[in-house]
C-alpha positions in Angstrom: -44.1 -6.3 -77.9 -42.6 -3.2 -76.3 -39.3 -4.9 -75.4 -38.7 -7.0 -78.4 -41.0 -5.8 -81.2 -43.0 -9.0 -81.4 -46.4 -8.9 -83.0 -49.0 -7.6 -80.6 -51.9 -10.1 -80.0 -54.4 -8.7 -77.5 -58.2 -9.0 -77.1 -60.1 -5.8 -77.7 -60.8 -5.3 -74.0 -57.1 -5.1 -73.3 -56.4 -2.9 -76.3 -58.9 -0.4 -74.9 -57.4 -0.5 -71.5 -55.9 2.9 -70.5 -52.6 1.6 -69.3 -52.2 -0.5 -72.5 -52.8 2.6 -74.6 -50.2 4.5 -72.5 -47.6 1.8 -72.8 -48.1 1.5 -76.6 -47.8 5.3 -77.0 -44.9 6.0 -74.5 -43.1 2.6 -74.6 -41.7 3.3 -71.2 -39.4 0.4 -70.5 -38.5 1.6 -67.0 -42.2 1.6 -66.0 -42.6 -1.8 -67.7 -39.6 -3.2 -65.8 -40.9 -2.0 -62.5 -44.3 -3.5 -63.0 -42.8 -6.9 -63.9 -40.7 -6.8 -60.8 -43.6 -5.7 -58.6 -45.7 -8.6 -59.9 -42.9 -11.0 -59.0 -42.8 -9.6 -55.4 -46.6 -9.8 -55.1 -46.4 -13.5 -55.5 -44.2 -13.7 -52.3 -46.2 -11.2 -50.3 -49.8 -12.0 -51.1 -51.6 -15.1 -49.6 -53.1 -17.7 -51.8 -56.5 -16.8 -50.3 -57.8 -14.4 -47.7 -57.8 -17.3 -45.2 -54.1 -18.3 -45.8 -50.9 -16.7 -44.6 -48.4 -15.9 -47.3 -46.0 -18.8 -47.9 -42.4 -18.2 -46.9 -40.2 -18.6 -50.0 -37.1 -17.3 -48.4 -34.9 -18.1 -51.3 -37.2 -16.4 -53.7 -37.6 -13.3 -51.5 -33.8 -13.1 -51.1 -33.4 -13.2 -54.8 -36.0 -10.4 -55.2 -34.2 -8.3 -52.6 -30.9 -8.7 -54.5 -32.5 -7.9 -57.9 -34.5 -5.0 -56.4 -31.3 -3.4 -55.0 -29.7 -3.5 -58.5 -32.8 -2.0 -60.0 -33.1 0.6 -57.3 -29.5 1.7 -58.1 -30.1 1.7 -61.8 -33.5 3.6 -61.7 -33.4 6.9 -63.5 -36.5 8.4 -61.9 -37.2 9.0 -58.2 -40.8 7.7 -58.9 -39.5 4.2 -59.6 -36.6 4.4 -57.1 -39.0 4.9 -54.2 -41.1 2.0 -55.4 -38.1 -0.4 -55.7 -37.1 0.6 -52.2 -40.6 -0.3 -51.0 -40.6 -3.7 -52.7 -37.2 -4.5 -51.2 -38.3 -3.5 -47.7 -41.5 -5.5 -48.1 -39.5 -8.6 -49.1 -37.2 -8.3 -46.1 -40.1 -7.7 -43.7 -42.1 -10.7 -45.0 -39.0 -12.8 -44.7 -39.1 -12.1 -41.0 -35.7 -10.5 -41.2 -36.4 -7.4 -39.2 -32.8 -6.3 -38.7 -32.3 -6.4 -42.4 -35.5 -4.3 -42.8 -33.9 -1.7 -40.6 -30.6 -1.8 -42.4 -32.3 -1.5 -45.8 -34.4 1.4 -44.7 -31.3 3.2 -43.5 -29.5 2.5 -46.8 -32.4 3.2 -49.2 -34.4 5.9 -47.3 -32.2 7.2 -44.5 -33.3 10.6 -43.5 -35.1 11.3 -46.7 -38.8 12.2 -46.6 -41.4 12.7 -49.3 -45.0 13.5 -49.8 -45.3 10.4 -51.9 -47.7 7.7 -50.5 -44.9 5.2 -51.2 -42.7 6.9 -48.6 -45.3 6.3 -46.0 -45.7 2.7 -47.2 -41.9 2.4 -46.5 -42.4 4.0 -43.1 -45.1 1.5 -42.2 -42.7 -1.3 -43.0 -40.2 0.2 -40.7 -42.9 0.6 -38.0 -43.8 -3.1 -38.5 -40.2 -4.1 -37.9 -40.2 -2.1 -34.7 -43.4 -3.8 -33.6 -42.0 -7.3 -34.4 -38.8 -6.6 -32.4 -40.8 -5.3 -29.4 -40.3 -1.6 -29.7 -44.0 -0.8 -29.5 -43.7 2.8 -28.7 -41.7 3.7 -31.8 -43.9 1.5 -33.9 -47.0 3.3 -32.6 -45.5 6.7 -33.3 -44.4 5.8 -36.9 -47.9 4.4 -37.6 -49.4 7.6 -36.4 -47.3 9.6 -38.9 -48.4 7.3 -41.8 -52.0 7.4 -40.7 -52.1 11.2 -40.7 -50.1 11.8 -43.9 -52.2 9.9 -46.4 -55.5 8.1 -46.8 -53.6 5.3 -48.5 -53.8 2.3 -46.1 -55.3 4.5 -43.4 -57.3 1.6 -41.9 -54.2 -0.6 -41.9 -52.1 2.0 -40.1 -54.8 2.6 -37.5 -55.3 -1.1 -36.8 -51.5 -1.5 -36.5 -51.3 1.5 -34.2 -54.1 0.0 -32.0 -52.3 -3.4 -31.8 -49.2 -1.7 -30.4 -51.3 -1.1 -27.2 -53.0 -4.4 -27.0 -51.7 -7.2 -24.6 -51.3 -10.4 -26.5 -51.8 -13.7 -24.8 -52.4 -14.7 -21.2 -48.8 -13.9 -20.2 -49.3 -10.2 -20.9 -51.4 -8.3 -18.3 -51.0 -4.7 -19.5 -50.7 -2.7 -22.7 -47.5 -3.1 -24.8 -47.0 0.5 -25.7 -46.9 3.4 -23.2 -49.0 6.4 -24.4 -46.8 8.9 -22.6 -43.7 7.5 -24.2 -45.3 7.5 -27.6 -46.3 11.2 -27.0 -42.7 12.0 -26.0 -41.5 10.9 -29.5 -43.8 13.4 -31.2 -41.9 16.4 -32.6 -44.8 18.9 -32.5 -48.2 19.6 -30.9 -49.7 18.6 -34.3 -48.2 15.1 -34.1 -49.5 14.8 -30.5 -53.0 15.9 -31.6 -53.0 13.1 -34.2 -52.2 10.6 -31.5 -55.1 12.0 -29.4 -57.5 11.6 -32.4 -56.4 8.0 -32.9 -56.9 7.2 -29.3 -60.3 8.9 -29.3 -61.3 6.7 -32.3 -60.7 3.7 -30.1 -62.4 5.1 -27.0 -65.6 3.0 -26.4 -67.1 5.2 -23.7 -66.3 8.9 -23.3 -64.1 10.3 -26.0 -64.6 14.0 -25.0 -61.4 14.3 -22.9 -59.3 13.1 -25.9 -61.2 15.4 -28.2 -60.4 18.3 -26.0 -56.8 17.3 -25.8 -56.5 17.1 -29.6 -58.3 20.5 -30.0 -56.0 22.2 -27.5 -52.9 20.8 -29.2 -54.1 21.6 -32.8 -57.6 22.9 -33.6 -57.1 22.0 -37.3 -56.0 18.4 -36.7 -57.6 16.0 -39.3 -60.2 13.6 -38.0 -61.5 15.7 -35.1 -64.9 16.0 -36.9 -65.0 12.2 -37.3 -64.3 11.7 -33.6 -67.0 14.3 -32.7 -69.6 12.7 -34.9 -68.8 9.3 -33.5 -69.1 10.8 -29.9 -72.5 12.2 -30.7 -73.7 9.0 -32.2 -72.6 7.1 -29.1 -74.5 9.6 -26.9 -77.7 9.2 -29.0 -77.3 5.4 -29.0 -77.0 5.4 -25.2 -80.0 7.6 -24.8 -82.2 5.6 -27.2 -81.0 2.2 -26.1 -81.3 1.3 -23.3 -82.6 4.5 -21.6 -85.7 5.2 -23.6 -86.4 1.5 -24.0 -86.5 1.0 -20.3 -88.9 4.0 -19.9 -91.2 2.6 -22.7 -92.2 -0.5 -20.7 -91.3 -2.9 -23.5 
């Protein structure tokens, strides 16, 4: 209807939808084009069910990358250009073409930064490519930046950071990433404090040393209150169960 002027035939529930009303009022073809492209990419990136891995339609994803680059170049607004960059990076990453992911990030993002959550989605894609190519230290550092910057995909960035340190399989005896090397990549005490908070969130026993480390580096670091609450909860749990249970005689 917006593109070609065809008669609009929608159920009332869709007519009342806020985005439908916005499209009918603004007739933003650039926004419409992006959503159509994003929907196409979603078919390549999303699994058929939560139990299945995404299918690898390499030809389709390659076509999406080519089309996305053309749309990125033609985009009039930064808002959409950032999003086309993200979709293109996502297609390259899910194609298991990690070198191309690096190259596209350099071409489309380069040294640019943004407060947009989409920038940090792009950064997470770059982190994932580092992880897949064995550069676990850089991957962990980039995941920590994305984790701290936005609540968008916070759990995903934390889990990915954690996996950078986990040995995988019987052939690996130690952690993959080296904490000291990850810290050496940090550009400020605030970034180091974030890493300490993330490590404390994973600490099963005594998180107090990491809490102290984070506080000394940056007393205002986000998440310190969460780590402290978690530490208190663990202390109480250890007191009540099993200490008090043993004393009770049950």
